C-alpha positions, 0 to 999 in steps of 0.5 A: 268176383262180378261177371256177366253171364253170356246168354248161350245162344250158340250152345242152343243152336243145335236144338233150335229146330222145332216149332216155338224154338227152344229158348232158355231163360236167364241161365245162371249156371250149367251142369253136365248130367242130371244130378243137380237141383235148384233147392231154394232162393233167398233175398240178400241186400242191394237187389241181390238174390242167392240160389242154392243148387244141390249137386248129387253127382256121386263123385261130388256131393254138395251145394252150390251157392250163387249170388246174382242180380235180381234185375239181370244175369250178373253173378257176383260171387259163388262157392261150393260146399262139399258134403261131409264124406261120411253122410249121404244126401240123396233125397234131402231137402234144404232151406236157407233164410236170413239169420234171425239171430244175426246179420248173416244167413242160415242154412239147414238140410236133412242128412243121412249116415252112409246107409250102405254100412250096416247099422249106420242108417241114421238121420240128422238135421244139420244147420250152419250159418254163413255171411254176406261173402259166402263164408260158411261155418265148418261142418263141425262148427254147425249144429247137428241134431239126431232125428231118427235112428234109421234112414227116413223116407221122403222129407216133405217140408223144411222151414223156419218158424217164428225166427226161432225154430225149424219145422220139418215133416218127413215120412218114417215107415209110411207114417208122417212125422212132424218135428220142431228143432230150436236153432240151438239144436234142441229137439223140442217136439216130435210127433208121429201120426201112425196109420193116418196115411194109407198107400204110397208115401209119395202122396202126402204133402205139406206142411203149411201154416193154416191159421196165425191165431191160434197157430195151426198147421195143415198137411194133406194127402189124397184119399184114393179109391177105385172111383174117386180121388179126394184131397184130405187136410189134417189140421194140427195145433201148435204142439202138433195135436191132431185137431181135424181131418177135412175131406175136400169133395170132388163135387165142386162147382166147376165139375172137375176132378182133382188128381194127385201128382207124385212128381211135381216138386213144389208140394214137397219143396221148401219154398212154394206151397200148394196150399196158402192161407189167404186171410183169417177166414179163407185159404187157397189150394193149387192143384191139377184138375181133370174135366169129367166131360172134356178133352182139356185139363190143366191146373186150378186155384180154389178158394175155400172157407176155413169154417165150412170148407165150402168152395168160394170160387176158382180160376182154371188154367188150361194146359194150353198152349200145348195140347195134352192127352186127356189124362195129362194136366198142367203142373202147379209150381207154387202159390205165394202172397204178393206185397199188396195182398194179391197172389203169385201163381206159377205152373207148367205144361207138358204133353209127353210122358217120361214113362216111355223108354227112352223118355220122350221129350216134353214140350211145354211152357212155364206160366207166371200169374198175378191175381187179386184176392178175388182170383181175378187175373192181373197179369200173366206171362208165358215163359219159353223153355227148351222144347226138347226136354225130358224132365223139368223141375221148378220152384218159386220164391218172392222177394221185395217187389217181385218174385223169381221162378227158377228150376232145372231142365234135363235135355235127354238128347244131350245128357245135359242139365241146365239151371235157369231163373226168371225174375219178375217185378210186381207189375209183370216186367222182367229183369233185363231186356235180354230176358224179354226175349224169353217171356211173352204176355201172350201164348199161341198154339198149336205150333206146328199149325195146319189151319188156325193159329190161336192166341191168348193175351194177358189182361194187362196188354192190348194187341194192335196188330199181327204180321206174318212174314216168310223166310224171304222177309215178305209180308204174307199176313197182316191183321188188326182185328180178330187178333185171337186167331190167324188163318193159315189156310193157303200158306205154303208149308214151312217156317214163318216169323210172326210179329205181334204189336201191342198198343203201347208199341212193344213188338214181339217176334216168334217162329211159327211152322205151317204144316 
């Protein structure tokens, strides 16, 4: 069944009250409550993508599978697969890919026996196949492999290896475990690394491909001391023998301090690594950073030499356009290869904390960037999201000719969760004209503003003019020079419409509040 999804403008009218209004992207699906999570996305045929959305509502555990157009908000088909009633699936990880042994698709997830029953704390990897029309194998016809005789901790990674095995990494009583399972259900390798990590089991991340030849993988954790926080890489060979532990010093050329973030989804997720092997000699790391002598923090990409582990260069993305407290950073979403040898990177910003009770709403943006292999920015897009959210979780996935960034926003003041998707072509354009309403090739801040409004532009666009109109439609500001800022002195407090015109004639409109 093919149907057009409406853009829900009326639904959000009640929350369009703050500056830089709460836009939502191409919302694919809506769920009540906060028990859902976008797990992953796979490319199908004929410009169709499929999203897997996990539902953790206590009355209805399971997974949604939704087929949609990569070039618009068109849903072609969907289904819901109910979880087996004797298993619990809280804190699991899923992944799906094209079936390497057939024409359909392959779905895998980690499941647990009902741990409320004494002696039943078992953990399995469950795998099943499905076709283009979302016809799934039954649970009984799938493959279920026993991993542990107890309930494992966090599942850190789940991925397909060489079209023949599933690799996964999970925590067991504080120790990382890496396992390799054949698609036929054979448990081929399983290695535990006792006493390798110390402290909170939420801090380790991985697992990622580190070298193609010889085949090596890396997973990492944070070496945390009273006065320092450094990243440690643990490199293993194809049989998971520990080869080296590499400590990445904080003494980097740009004088920043790397810090861990236990809430960011990508470093635990199955689709968007925080580390990326760039080629046979270099690798990349995406992480948050904190300046040792400065008020603004953010996120960064650092290139390292594989042989010496020396930093070869970096690019920083400040947490603007939303100002943050000194202890707040921007959050990496993902780091992936583009088809032409470049890099896609996505991150989000926020300025409030959910440690308060009740949680204070975040205000921030999602930013998507394409860079070349030398870390020069090719284009950057700033995606508008709801401004009154208390939680946002994101993932990204490449497809043929572009990428998709999606996720979940929980609106604390409405007790509603929304699943959203942005699709980008390789040149930075988006899927539909409607989606352009939520994506900008520039950022502006602060908003509300007192004195000066600042603008930052993507390198692939050139601004030509900025106009400012009051609510009566009267032009109160117009400038064609110095387009990096707008002087707001002398304007009456209230709401204004800002129009930014590019040299190619494209015009963008945003609401600005003068304090």
